[in-house]
N, C-alpha and C positions, 0 to 999 in steps of 0.2 A: 547436116544437109539431108534432105529427103531425096530419095530416088523417085524417078518418074512413076514407077508403079506404086510406091508409097503415097505420092501425091494423089494419084487416081483413086486409091482405096480410101484415102482421107476424104476426098471430094464425094465419093460415092456414099460414104457413111454419113457425112454431113447433110447431103442431099435428102437421104432417107429421113433423117431425124427432122430436118426442116419440113418435109412434106407432112410428117405426122404433127409437129408442133407449130405449123405455119399459121393457123387461124388466130384471129385477134383475141378470141375468147378462151383459147386452149389453156393458157397459163392460169387464168382466173379459176377455171373449173378444177384444174389440177390443185390449185391452192385451197379450194373449198373441200376437196376429197382427201386432202392430205392428212387431215385431222381426224376425220370420221367418215363412215358411209353416210350417204345423203339420198333422200327421195327427190324426184324431179322438181317438185314445187319448193323444197327446201333450197335446192341449188338455185332456182330462179330468184327467190326471195334474196338469198345471199349475194347474188351477183348484180342485183339492182336493176339496171336498165337493159338486160339482155332480152332479145325477143325469144318467144317459144320456139320459133323455126331455128334460130341460130344455136340455142342451147341443144336442141334435138340433133342438129348437124354435128355439133362438136361432140356430143355423147356418142353418136354412131361412129364417128371417126376414131375416137379414142378406144372404143370397144373393138372395132376391127383391127386396130394396131395392137390390141391385148395390153393397153395401158390401164384400162379400167374393166371392171367386171359388172355385168348387169344380171341382177337376180330378180325373178318374178316370184311373187308369193301368192298363192292361191286363196286370195281373199275376196270379199265382195265389198267395194270394188277391188279390182286387181291392184296390188301394191308392187311397185318396182323400186329397187334400192340399187344405187351405184356405189362402188367401192374401188380402191386401187388394187391392182394386181401386183405380183412380185415385180414384174417389169416396171410397172408404174412407180412402185416404191423405190426401185433402184434409180429411177430418173430424178427423184427428190433430191438427190445429191447435187445434180446439175441445177435444179430449181433453186435451192437455197444458195448455191454459189452465185447464181445469177442475181439473187436478191441481195446478197452481200456486196456484190460489185455495184449494183444500183445505188445502195446506200452509201457506199464510200464515194462515189462520183456525183451523187446528186447535187445539182447546182453548180457544178463545175464550169459548164459552158457559159452560164450567166456571169460567174465570177471572172472568168477570163475575158469575156467581152467588156465587162465593166471596167476592167483594168486598162483597156486599150484606149478609152476616152481621156 
């Protein structure tokens, strides 16, 4: 059993995590950056139908949360590359666990509903 203070601490921690990861595109961006650093347009192409504004917002949010690192190279034109930080790499354990859970239960609700008819 959890004590009230443990429940409060858990709720606060989960709330903080959900605030960081709450965007629709956050997990997709993390998935793209999990394998290698990417430039903005590489990310945009890899994500398909994300708008420039949405991608910019997600990248800024993840950078502020220290999940990703933004590195600017002094080239002409300026080159910007995004990569995972240690904090972001640590989150990949959660990311892959969620991916495994999704694979395991994919189609379950459809099967259960189909069994009821």
